[in-house]
Z-matrix of the N, CA and C atoms (Angstrom, degrees):
N
C 1 1.455
C 2 1.529 1 108.62
N 3 1.318 2 115.98 1 136.09
C 4 1.460 3 122.50 2 -178.95
C 5 1.524 4 109.19 3 -98.24
N 6 1.318 5 116.69 4 138.76
C 7 1.462 6 121.43 5 174.85
C 8 1.527 7 107.54 6 -100.52
N 9 1.328 8 116.59 7 119.50
C 10 1.461 9 121.65 8 178.62
C 11 1.526 10 108.37 9 -94.93
N 12 1.324 11 115.35 10 119.87
C 13 1.461 12 121.52 11 -173.01
C 14 1.524 13 111.99 12 -107.14
N 15 1.317 14 115.10 13 131.96
C 16 1.466 15 122.02 14 174.71
C 17 1.524 16 106.59 15 -102.42
N 18 1.341 17 115.58 16 80.77
C 19 1.468 18 119.26 17 -179.56
C 20 1.525 19 110.61 18 -153.62
N 21 1.304 20 116.22 19 173.41
C 22 1.454 21 121.73 20 177.88
C 23 1.521 22 111.69 21 -107.21
N 24 1.327 23 116.78 22 17.13
C 25 1.464 24 121.92 23 -176.77
C 26 1.530 25 111.13 24 -85.50
N 27 1.309 26 115.44 25 168.30
C 28 1.457 27 121.87 26 178.33
C 29 1.537 28 108.79 27 -67.52
N 30 1.323 29 116.38 28 115.17
C 31 1.459 30 120.25 29 -174.73
C 32 1.527 31 112.37 30 -67.60
N 33 1.331 32 117.62 31 -33.13
C 34 1.462 33 119.90 32 177.82
C 35 1.523 34 110.81 33 -66.46
N 36 1.326 35 116.66 34 -38.68
C 37 1.465 36 120.51 35 176.51
C 38 1.530 37 110.73 36 -65.28
N 39 1.338 38 115.99 37 -41.36
C 40 1.471 39 120.13 38 178.16
C 41 1.524 40 110.61 39 -62.04
N 42 1.342 41 116.73 40 -41.13
C 43 1.469 42 120.80 41 178.64
C 44 1.523 43 110.56 42 -62.11
N 45 1.329 44 116.29 43 -40.71
C 46 1.468 45 120.41 44 178.94
C 47 1.530 46 110.49 45 -64.30
N 48 1.332 47 117.08 46 -40.22
C 49 1.464 48 120.77 47 179.42
C 50 1.528 49 111.78 48 -67.33
N 51 1.339 50 116.88 49 -36.70
C 52 1.462 51 121.47 50 -179.13
C 53 1.524 52 113.06 51 -81.06
N 54 1.322 53 116.10 52 -29.83
C 55 1.452 54 120.05 53 -175.34
C 56 1.511 55 113.06 54 76.27
N 57 1.345 56 117.15 55 25.35
C 58 1.465 57 121.23 56 177.50
C 59 1.529 58 109.18 57 -154.18
N 60 1.322 59 115.70 58 173.54
C 61 1.459 60 120.70 59 -178.86
C 62 1.521 61 111.19 60 -68.82
N 63 1.325 62 115.08 61 145.80
C 64 1.455 63 120.74 62 175.78
C 65 1.524 64 109.77 63 -128.44
N 66 1.308 65 114.30 64 162.62
C 67 1.450 66 123.28 65 173.53
C 68 1.507 67 107.14 66 -146.47
N 69 1.310 68 115.95 67 -164.53
C 70 1.459 69 119.40 68 -175.77
C 71 1.521 70 110.80 69 -120.99
N 72 1.324 71 116.46 70 137.92
C 73 1.453 72 123.51 71 173.11
C 74 1.518 73 107.07 72 -110.82
N 75 1.315 74 116.10 73 117.56
C 76 1.459 75 120.42 74 177.79
C 77 1.516 76 109.31 75 -94.58
N 78 1.327 77 116.60 76 139.71
C 79 1.464 78 120.92 77 177.14
C 80 1.523 79 109.20 78 -136.04
N 81 1.328 80 116.79 79 153.45
C 82 1.463 81 119.34 80 176.11
C 83 1.527 82 112.64 81 -70.88
N 84 1.326 83 117.21 82 -9.71
C 85 1.466 84 120.48 83 -179.38
C 86 1.518 85 111.76 84 -78.52
N 87 1.335 86 116.67 85 -47.62
C 88 1.468 87 120.16 86 -176.19
C 89 1.519 88 112.94 87 -93.75
N 90 1.330 89 116.78 88 -27.33
C 91 1.474 90 123.00 89 175.49
C 92 1.520 91 114.60 90 61.49
N 93 1.327 92 117.29 91 29.23
C 94 1.463 93 119.26 92 174.67
C 95 1.516 94 109.39 93 -64.40
N 96 1.326 95 116.73 94 150.43
C 97 1.455 96 120.53 95 177.18
C 98 1.529 97 109.38 96 -86.96
N 99 1.307 98 115.19 97 155.25
C 100 1.456 99 120.99 98 177.53
C 101 1.519 100 107.93 99 -73.56
N 102 1.338 101 116.07 100 116.58
C 103 1.465 102 120.09 101 -173.40
C 104 1.520 103 113.44 102 -87.21
N 105 1.321 104 117.43 103 -30.93
C 106 1.459 105 120.17 104 -178.80
C 107 1.528 106 108.66 105 -147.31
N 108 1.331 107 117.73 106 94.20
C 109 1.469 108 120.42 107 -175.30
C 110 1.530 109 114.32 108 -65.73
N 111 1.338 110 117.08 109 -9.43
C 112 1.466 111 120.03 110 177.17
C 113 1.532 112 110.76 111 -80.75
N 114 1.336 113 116.55 112 -27.84
C 115 1.466 114 120.60 113 176.72
C 116 1.526 115 109.44 114 -72.57
N 117 1.335 116 117.68 115 158.70
C 118 1.467 117 119.85 116 176.02
C 119 1.537 118 110.07 117 -59.16
N 120 1.326 119 115.99 118 137.21
C 121 1.468 120 119.68 119 177.41
C 122 1.522 121 110.01 120 -153.66
N 123 1.326 122 114.83 121 157.97
C 124 1.463 123 121.24 122 -179.28
C 125 1.526 124 108.30 123 -151.88
N 126 1.324 125 115.01 124 171.27
C 127 1.469 126 121.45 125 179.01
C 128 1.519 127 109.01 126 -123.71
N 129 1.329 128 116.28 127 128.09
C 130 1.458 129 121.98 128 171.70
C 131 1.528 130 107.72 129 -102.23
N 132 1.322 131 116.13 130 160.31
C 133 1.470 132 119.52 131 -174.66
C 134 1.525 133 114.55 132 -93.85
N 135 1.326 134 118.07 133 -9.55
C 136 1.460 135 120.81 134 178.57
C 137 1.514 136 114.87 135 78.60
N 138 1.336 137 117.93 136 10.76
C 139 1.471 138 120.32 137 -174.70
C 140 1.520 139 113.54 138 -65.02
N 141 1.332 140 118.22 139 -25.63
C 142 1.470 141 119.09 140 -179.28
C 143 1.530 142 110.61 141 -60.19
N 144 1.326 143 116.50 142 -34.63
C 145 1.471 144 120.40 143 177.73
C 146 1.519 145 112.52 144 -94.18
N 147 1.317 146 116.98 145 -17.44
C 148 1.464 147 121.54 146 -178.89
C 149 1.521 148 110.22 147 134.54
N 150 1.313 149 116.98 148 112.24
C 151 1.466 150 121.72 149 -175.37
C 152 1.521 151 111.56 150 -70.22
N 153 1.331 152 115.15 151 131.09
C 154 1.470 153 122.11 152 176.06
C 155 1.524 154 107.86 153 -122.38
N 156 1.321 155 115.49 154 103.81
C 157 1.466 156 121.01 155 -173.66
C 158 1.526 157 112.96 156 -56.90
N 159 1.300 158 117.76 157 -46.56
C 160 1.464 159 120.89 158 -176.42
C 161 1.533 160 110.94 159 -60.58
N 162 1.334 161 117.22 160 -45.42
C 163 1.466 162 121.19 161 -179.97
C 164 1.519 163 111.47 162 -65.05
N 165 1.327 164 116.66 163 -38.79
C 166 1.458 165 121.79 164 179.18
C 167 1.529 166 110.42 165 -63.94
N 168 1.318 167 116.71 166 -47.61
C 169 1.465 168 120.65 167 -179.70
C 170 1.525 169 111.41 168 -66.04
N 171 1.313 170 117.42 169 -35.39
C 172 1.468 171 121.30 170 177.03
C 173 1.523 172 110.49 171 -63.26
N 174 1.340 173 116.59 172 -41.94
C 175 1.461 174 121.35 173 178.12
C 176 1.530 175 110.85 174 -62.90
N 177 1.326 176 116.91 175 -44.29
C 178 1.461 177 120.61 176 178.95
C 179 1.529 178 111.12 177 -61.07
N 180 1.312 179 116.44 178 -44.05
C 181 1.471 180 120.43 179 -179.94
C 182 1.525 181 110.54 180 -64.23
N 183 1.340 182 116.11 181 -42.04
C 184 1.465 183 120.89 182 -178.64
C 185 1.525 184 111.87 183 -61.04
N 186 1.325 185 117.65 184 -36.70
C 187 1.462 186 121.30 185 -174.99
C 188 1.529 187 113.46 186 -102.00
N 189 1.314 188 117.29 187 8.17
C 190 1.466 189 121.08 188 -175.52
C 191 1.527 190 113.12 189 -56.15
N 192 1.319 191 117.72 190 -35.74
C 193 1.467 192 120.52 191 -178.28
C 194 1.533 193 112.64 192 -71.59
N 195 1.344 194 117.52 193 -10.28
C 196 1.467 195 121.61 194 175.86
C 197 1.531 196 111.32 195 -105.77
N 198 1.304 197 117.09 196 9.23
C 199 1.467 198 123.31 197 -172.79
C 200 1.528 199 113.85 198 -50.35
N 201 1.319 200 117.08 199 -38.42
C 202 1.471 201 121.22 200 -174.84
C 203 1.525 202 112.77 201 -61.78
N 204 1.331 203 118.19 202 -25.41
C 205 1.469 204 121.75 203 -178.40
C 206 1.518 205 113.97 204 -98.32
N 207 1.313 206 117.75 205 0.88
C 208 1.466 207 121.87 206 -176.85
C 209 1.530 208 110.67 207 -76.50
N 210 1.329 209 116.88 208 131.52
C 211 1.465 210 121.66 209 178.01
C 212 1.525 211 111.21 210 -69.73
N 213 1.335 212 116.54 211 -45.63
C 214 1.463 213 121.04 212 179.43
C 215 1.525 214 110.20 213 -168.05
N 216 1.332 215 114.50 214 158.45
C 217 1.459 216 122.94 215 169.19
C 218 1.526 217 105.70 216 -122.02
N 219 1.315 218 116.62 217 123.00
C 220 1.461 219 119.97 218 -178.67
C 221 1.519 220 109.64 219 -78.77
N 222 1.332 221 115.65 220 118.37
C 223 1.463 222 120.42 221 177.46
C 224 1.526 223 109.11 222 -62.65
N 225 1.331 224 117.81 223 148.82
C 226 1.467 225 119.83 224 177.82
C 227 1.526 226 111.45 225 -52.63
N 228 1.323 227 114.94 226 145.71
C 229 1.461 228 120.25 227 -175.54
C 230 1.515 229 111.26 228 -142.38
N 231 1.322 230 114.83 229 167.71
C 232 1.462 231 122.63 230 175.92
C 233 1.518 232 106.51 231 -112.94
N 234 1.309 233 116.49 232 110.12
C 235 1.460 234 121.81 233 -173.13
C 236 1.530 235 111.22 234 -57.50
N 237 1.337 236 115.12 235 128.98
C 238 1.464 237 125.20 236 175.97
C 239 1.532 238 114.32 237 74.72
N 240 1.351 239 118.10 238 12.30
C 241 1.464 240 120.23 239 176.91
C 242 1.525 241 110.56 240 -135.05
N 243 1.323 242 115.93 241 103.19
C 244 1.460 243 120.40 242 179.00
C 245 1.523 244 111.48 243 -64.89
N 246 1.326 245 117.34 244 -42.43
C 247 1.464 246 120.40 245 -178.12
C 248 1.526 247 111.37 246 -59.86
N 249 1.340 248 116.94 247 -50.44
C 250 1.468 249 119.91 248 -179.60
C 251 1.533 250 111.26 249 -65.60
N 252 1.344 251 116.21 250 -36.09
C 253 1.463 252 119.98 251 178.96
C 254 1.523 253 111.02 252 -63.12
N 255 1.334 254 117.50 253 -41.17
C 256 1.461 255 120.54 254 178.35
C 257 1.530 256 111.19 255 -64.52
N 258 1.317 257 117.16 256 -35.73
C 259 1.474 258 120.45 257 176.61
C 260 1.525 259 110.59 258 -65.93
N 261 1.324 260 116.15 259 -43.81
C 262 1.467 261 120.52 260 178.50
C 263 1.533 262 109.94 261 -65.19
N 264 1.341 263 116.38 262 -39.46
C 265 1.460 264 121.02 263 178.03
C 266 1.534 265 110.78 264 -58.13
N 267 1.328 266 116.83 265 -45.10
C 268 1.471 267 120.41 266 179.41
C 269 1.524 268 111.47 267 -58.35
N 270 1.311 269 116.49 268 -35.73
C 271 1.468 270 121.18 269 179.07
C 272 1.533 271 111.50 270 -72.13
N 273 1.339 272 116.98 271 -37.90
C 274 1.466 273 121.89 272 -171.74
C 275 1.528 274 115.28 273 -91.86
N 276 1.313 275 119.21 274 -20.63
C 277 1.465 276 119.78 275 -172.08
C 278 1.531 277 112.66 276 -58.32
N 279 1.307 278 118.21 277 -36.84
C 280 1.461 279 121.18 278 177.62
C 281 1.517 280 112.37 279 -67.40
N 282 1.302 281 116.80 280 -34.59
C 283 1.463 282 121.31 281 -179.60
C 284 1.525 283 112.07 282 -73.52
N 285 1.325 284 116.47 283 -17.90
C 286 1.467 285 121.67 284 179.78
C 287 1.529 286 111.84 285 -103.13
N 288 1.312 287 116.45 286 11.23
C 289 1.467 288 120.53 287 -178.49
C 290 1.533 289 109.98 288 -56.21
N 291 1.332 290 114.94 289 135.90
C 292 1.455 291 120.57 290 -178.71
C 293 1.516 292 113.04 291 97.77
N 294 1.328 293 116.49 292 -18.51
C 295 1.464 294 122.10 293 175.47
C 296 1.523 295 108.64 294 -98.00
N 297 1.333 296 118.87 295 151.99
C 298 1.472 297 120.53 296 172.18
C 299 1.538 298 108.09 297 -76.89
N 300 1.315 299 116.83 298 109.51
C 301 1.463 300 121.47 299 -170.77
C 302 1.522 301 111.40 300 -89.25
N 303 1.345 302 114.92 301 136.35
C 304 1.466 303 121.48 302 172.17
C 305 1.521 304 108.67 303 -108.98
N 306 1.314 305 115.56 304 137.24
C 307 1.458 306 121.42 305 172.02
C 308 1.518 307 107.95 306 -93.74
N 309 1.334 308 116.53 307 127.91
C 310 1.462 309 120.82 308 175.85
C 311 1.524 310 108.29 309 -80.32
N 312 1.320 311 116.91 310 111.09
C 313 1.461 312 121.81 311 -179.69
C 314 1.522 313 109.51 312 -80.89
N 315 1.321 314 115.01 313 131.55
C 316 1.458 315 121.83 314 -172.78
C 317 1.522 316 111.47 315 -125.92
N 318 1.313 317 115.92 316 175.36
C 319 1.462 318 122.24 317 177.74
C 320 1.530 319 109.99 318 -52.71
N 321 1.330 320 115.99 319 129.98
C 322 1.455 321 121.83 320 -178.91
C 323 1.516 322 113.29 321 95.61
N 324 1.313 323 117.87 322 -3.41
C 325 1.469 324 121.75 323 -177.29
C 326 1.532 325 112.02 324 -61.60
N 327 1.327 326 115.80 325 -29.63
C 328 1.463 327 119.07 326 -177.66
C 329 1.525 328 112.35 327 -62.72
N 330 1.335 329 117.79 328 -18.90
C 331 1.460 330 121.76 329 -179.34
C 332 1.518 331 112.83 330 -98.89
N 333 1.322 332 117.17 331 6.70
C 334 1.467 333 120.62 332 -175.96
C 335 1.516 334 110.84 333 -131.94
N 336 1.316 335 114.91 334 149.08
C 337 1.463 336 119.89 335 177.29
C 338 1.515 337 110.49 336 -72.35
N 339 1.308 338 115.72 337 141.64
C 340 1.462 339 120.28 338 173.54
C 341 1.525 340 108.59 339 -93.69
N 342 1.315 341 117.81 340 143.03
C 343 1.470 342 121.04 341 179.77
C 344 1.529 343 110.91 342 -80.86
N 345 1.328 344 116.31 343 65.62
C 346 1.459 345 121.85 344 -171.93
C 347 1.524 346 113.01 345 -53.59
N 348 1.325 347 117.73 346 -37.44
C 349 1.472 348 120.54 347 -177.05
C 350 1.522 349 113.03 348 -72.92
N 351 1.329 350 116.93 349 -11.65
C 352 1.464 351 120.61 350 -176.71
C 353 1.527 352 113.52 351 -108.44
N 354 1.328 353 116.58 352 0.91
C 355 1.464 354 119.52 353 -176.85
C 356 1.522 355 111.37 354 -125.56
N 357 1.333 356 114.22 355 155.47
C 358 1.464 357 121.38 356 174.45
C 359 1.515 358 110.86 357 -103.11
N 360 1.344 359 116.32 358 -16.13
C 361 1.460 360 120.40 359 -173.77
C 362 1.517 361 111.24 360 -154.95
N 363 1.337 362 114.46 361 159.91
C 364 1.461 363 121.21 362 167.50
C 365 1.529 364 107.13 363 -115.07
N 366 1.301 365 115.13 364 143.63
C 367 1.456 366 123.36 365 177.62
C 368 1.521 367 105.16 366 -119.29
N 369 1.321 368 117.22 367 108.97
C 370 1.460 369 120.55 368 -179.03
C 371 1.523 370 108.48 369 -78.57
N 372 1.319 371 114.68 370 109.39
C 373 1.463 372 121.76 371 -179.84
C 374 1.516 373 109.36 372 -118.72
N 375 1.314 374 116.30 373 -138.35
C 376 1.456 375 121.16 374 176.30
C 377 1.513 376 113.35 375 78.89
N 378 1.320 377 114.95 376 -168.54
C 379 1.464 378 121.45 377 -179.71
C 380 1.516 379 110.11 378 -70.43
N 381 1.327 380 116.20 379 163.97
C 382 1.463 381 120.19 380 176.75
C 383 1.527 382 110.62 381 -60.03
N 384 1.330 383 116.61 382 -38.91
C 385 1.465 384 120.56 383 -179.20
C 386 1.528 385 110.17 384 -60.22
N 387 1.329 386 117.30 385 -45.15
C 388 1.469 387 120.18 386 178.96
C 389 1.524 388 110.98 387 -67.71
N 390 1.313 389 115.84 388 -47.10
C 391 1.468 390 120.91 389 -175.58
C 392 1.528 391 111.81 390 -55.93
N 393 1.323 392 116.67 391 -36.99
C 394 1.459 393 121.54 392 -176.58
C 395 1.532 394 113.09 393 -96.35
N 396 1.321 395 116.14 394 7.78
C 397 1.462 396 120.44 395 -177.19
C 398 1.525 397 112.26 396 -81.08
N 399 1.332 398 116.72 397 158.89
C 400 1.469 399 119.87 398 173.48
C 401 1.527 400 111.56 399 -58.00
N 402 1.331 401 116.88 400 -33.25
C 403 1.470 402 120.72 401 -178.73
C 404 1.524 403 111.54 402 -63.24
N 405 1.315 404 117.76 403 -40.84
C 406 1.471 405 120.42 404 176.47
C 407 1.528 406 109.84 405 -65.41
N 408 1.329 407 116.41 406 -38.96
C 409 1.461 408 120.28 407 175.94
C 410 1.521 409 111.84 408 -60.93
N 411 1.349 410 116.77 409 -37.66
C 412 1.464 411 120.91 410 177.92
C 413 1.527 412 111.01 411 -64.84
N 414 1.316 413 116.82 412 -37.63
C 415 1.473 414 120.15 413 178.52
C 416 1.527 415 109.88 414 -63.89
N 417 1.324 416 116.88 415 -42.98
C 418 1.470 417 120.25 416 178.25
C 419 1.526 418 109.81 417 -61.32
N 420 1.327 419 117.34 418 -44.33
C 421 1.465 420 120.63 419 -179.92
C 422 1.524 421 111.43 420 -63.50
N 423 1.332 422 117.07 421 -41.85
C 424 1.468 423 120.55 422 178.28
C 425 1.525 424 110.30 423 -63.99
N 426 1.331 425 116.47 424 -41.08
C 427 1.474 426 120.32 425 179.00
C 428 1.524 427 110.07 426 -59.47
N 429 1.306 428 117.15 427 -43.22
C 430 1.467 429 120.53 428 -179.31
C 431 1.529 430 111.14 429 -64.55
N 432 1.336 431 117.44 430 -41.54
C 433 1.461 432 121.01 431 177.99
C 434 1.532 433 110.29 432 -61.75
N 435 1.334 434 116.17 433 -38.13
C 436 1.468 435 121.47 434 -177.93
C 437 1.527 436 112.40 435 -88.40
N 438 1.313 437 116.96 436 7.75
C 439 1.466 438 123.67 437 177.80
C 440 1.534 439 112.64 438 58.89
N 441 1.318 440 114.35 439 43.86
C 442 1.466 441 122.26 440 173.83
C 443 1.527 442 108.19 441 -107.34
N 444 1.324 443 116.26 442 150.22
C 445 1.459 444 121.84 443 176.83
C 446 1.533 445 108.61 444 -70.22
N 447 1.319 446 117.43 445 139.69
C 448 1.466 447 121.86 446 178.25
C 449 1.522 448 109.33 447 -120.66
N 450 1.334 449 115.31 448 115.96
C 451 1.462 450 122.02 449 -179.01
C 452 1.522 451 108.78 450 -119.03
N 453 1.325 452 116.40 451 146.90
C 454 1.471 453 121.47 452 177.73
C 455 1.521 454 108.87 453 -126.64
N 456 1.324 455 116.02 454 130.21
C 457 1.460 456 121.20 455 179.32
C 458 1.520 457 112.53 456 -93.02
N 459 1.335 458 115.84 457 158.37
C 460 1.462 459 123.66 458 175.56
C 461 1.533 460 113.06 459 57.07
N 462 1.319 461 115.09 460 55.87
C 463 1.469 462 121.46 461 175.35
C 464 1.527 463 106.29 462 -111.93
N 465 1.318 464 116.91 463 101.12
C 466 1.462 465 120.13 464 -171.26
C 467 1.519 466 115.87 465 -119.53
N 468 1.312 467 118.01 466 1.59
C 469 1.465 468 117.87 467 -179.41
C 470 1.521 469 110.32 468 -133.97
N 471 1.334 470 116.78 469 161.07
C 472 1.472 471 120.81 470 -175.98
C 473 1.521 472 114.33 471 -57.81
N 474 1.329 473 118.13 472 -38.39
C 475 1.466 474 120.39 473 -178.01
C 476 1.529 475 110.80 474 -64.34
N 477 1.322 476 115.95 475 -45.33
C 478 1.474 477 118.72 476 178.57
C 479 1.520 478 110.88 477 -66.12
N 480 1.322 479 116.70 478 -41.50
C 481 1.456 480 120.59 479 179.79
C 482 1.528 481 109.82 480 -57.39
N 483 1.312 482 115.69 481 -49.37
C 484 1.461 483 120.90 482 -178.63
C 485 1.525 484 111.23 483 -63.91
N 486 1.330 485 116.76 484 -38.60
C 487 1.470 486 122.31 485 178.92
C 488 1.531 487 110.62 486 -58.55
N 489 1.330 488 116.66 487 -50.43
C 490 1.467 489 119.68 488 -176.70
C 491 1.526 490 112.44 489 -76.90
N 492 1.300 491 116.31 490 -26.84
C 493 1.457 492 120.46 491 173.91
C 494 1.530 493 109.39 492 -62.55
N 495 1.335 494 116.23 493 -44.81
C 496 1.470 495 121.04 494 179.55
C 497 1.521 496 112.13 495 -66.84
N 498 1.331 497 117.04 496 -30.72
C 499 1.466 498 120.71 497 178.33
C 500 1.528 499 112.53 498 -74.37
N 501 1.338 500 116.52 499 -14.57
C 502 1.458 501 119.51 500 178.45
C 503 1.514 502 115.16 501 93.93
N 504 1.341 503 117.25 502 18.24
C 505 1.463 504 119.10 503 176.55
C 506 1.530 505 109.52 504 -59.66
N 507 1.325 506 116.35 505 143.46
C 508 1.465 507 121.22 506 179.68
C 509 1.520 508 112.21 507 -80.31
N 510 1.341 509 115.72 508 -34.12
C 511 1.469 510 119.47 509 -177.99
C 512 1.516 511 110.01 510 -154.39
N 513 1.336 512 113.85 511 160.06
C 514 1.472 513 121.09 512 176.23
C 515 1.523 514 107.74 513 -140.35
N 516 1.329 515 115.13 514 166.18
C 517 1.457 516 120.52 515 170.09
C 518 1.515 517 108.60 516 -140.94
N 519 1.303 518 115.77 517 168.56
C 520 1.453 519 121.17 518 177.22
C 521 1.513 520 109.72 519 -175.36
N 522 1.320 521 116.60 520 133.21
C 523 1.463 522 121.18 521 -178.73
C 524 1.523 523 111.11 522 -60.64
N 525 1.333 524 117.01 523 -43.01
C 526 1.458 525 120.51 524 -179.86
C 527 1.517 526 112.34 525 -62.92
N 528 1.333 527 116.34 526 -44.10
C 529 1.472 528 120.28 527 178.64
C 530 1.527 529 110.14 528 -63.82
N 531 1.320 530 115.87 529 -38.39
C 532 1.464 531 119.39 530 -179.24
C 533 1.528 532 111.74 531 -66.22
N 534 1.325 533 117.09 532 -36.24
C 535 1.470 534 120.25 533 -171.99
C 536 1.527 535 115.37 534 -92.53
N 537 1.339 536 117.91 535 -33.59
C 538 1.457 537 119.04 536 -164.68
C 539 1.529 538 113.93 537 -119.70
N 540 1.321 539 114.67 538 126.08
C 541 1.461 540 121.46 539 178.09
C 542 1.529 541 111.39 540 -58.51
N 543 1.334 542 117.99 541 -43.87
C 544 1.468 543 119.41 542 -176.50
C 545 1.526 544 112.11 543 -62.48
N 546 1.336 545 117.22 544 -30.22
C 547 1.462 546 119.61 545 178.50
C 548 1.531 547 110.30 546 -74.61
N 549 1.327 548 116.52 547 -37.39
C 550 1.468 549 119.33 548 176.06
C 551 1.525 550 110.65 549 -65.40
N 552 1.312 551 116.52 550 -41.32
C 553 1.465 552 120.26 551 179.54
C 554 1.534 553 111.37 552 -66.18
N 555 1.319 554 117.42 553 -33.29
C 556 1.473 555 120.52 554 176.94
C 557 1.527 556 110.27 555 -65.65
N 558 1.341 557 116.55 556 -38.83
C 559 1.468 558 120.23 557 176.64
C 560 1.530 559 109.67 558 -62.44
N 561 1.331 560 116.53 559 -43.86
C 562 1.468 561 121.00 560 -178.46
C 563 1.521 562 111.38 561 -60.95
N 564 1.330 563 117.74 562 -30.33
C 565 1.466 564 122.01 563 -177.94
C 566 1.526 565 112.89 564 -91.64
N 567 1.330 566 116.50 565 6.89
C 568 1.472 567 119.77 566 -176.89
C 569 1.529 568 109.78 567 -60.81
N 570 1.293 569 115.21 568 143.81
C 571 1.456 570 120.21 569 174.48
C 572 1.512 571 108.65 570 -168.24
N 573 1.310 572 115.40 571 108.15
C 574 1.461 573 121.16 572 177.87
C 575 1.527 574 112.25 573 52.59
N 576 1.308 575 114.99 574 59.14
C 577 1.457 576 120.48 575 177.41
C 578 1.539 577 110.58 576 -65.51
N 579 1.316 578 115.45 577 164.73
C 580 1.461 579 120.04 578 175.20
C 581 1.523 580 109.51 579 -57.62
N 582 1.332 581 115.55 580 141.33
C 583 1.464 582 119.75 581 177.82
C 584 1.520 583 108.54 582 -65.45
N 585 1.337 584 114.79 583 140.63
C 586 1.460 585 120.42 584 179.47
C 587 1.520 586 109.05 585 -89.15
N 588 1.323 587 116.60 586 123.60
C 589 1.448 588 121.71 587 176.84
C 590 1.513 589 109.38 588 -110.16
N 591 1.318 590 115.52 589 140.21
C 592 1.463 591 120.99 590 177.41
C 593 1.521 592 107.34 591 -118.00
N 594 1.315 593 115.24 592 126.12
C 595 1.459 594 118.85 593 179.66
C 596 1.510 595 110.59 594 -90.29
């Protein structure tokens, strides 16, 4: 599993601290530049903090010449609402043509069809309850069967890391992992963490 980091730190040092492969996650919020286009990298839309269309489009234009190496671009989404996210996806998919598009899966996704033929990846987002639910795990498993990339957002502790690693996620991100050495070192020391239960 690859950890995609949204930071300006030395990626090789971060990989050493984590004990696994890393890449870069670009967002319109932090506006870091792509440091090594040969390493795994992707673009998130920043909707968890508040989507800004102009900044998102500027980021896409800036990195367009590296498009061929991009793992995915997360289409704009509505946090915690699968129905609204699918509506927004229908509006944005044409504007993202040529990019490998990820659909941000949100609360309620288990009751709705995913546009598998129109996406290259799934991005497991939504509330913590949804993210850790069996339904989110089923989406990751379906993505793997259909040979789609499976990414999970906001994975900042060893238990969550181990949970999604076991589910077969291809990549994860997390603000804490991106920013703090002690959090990366905690991930590296993970071993049979407590099972995560969702009520």
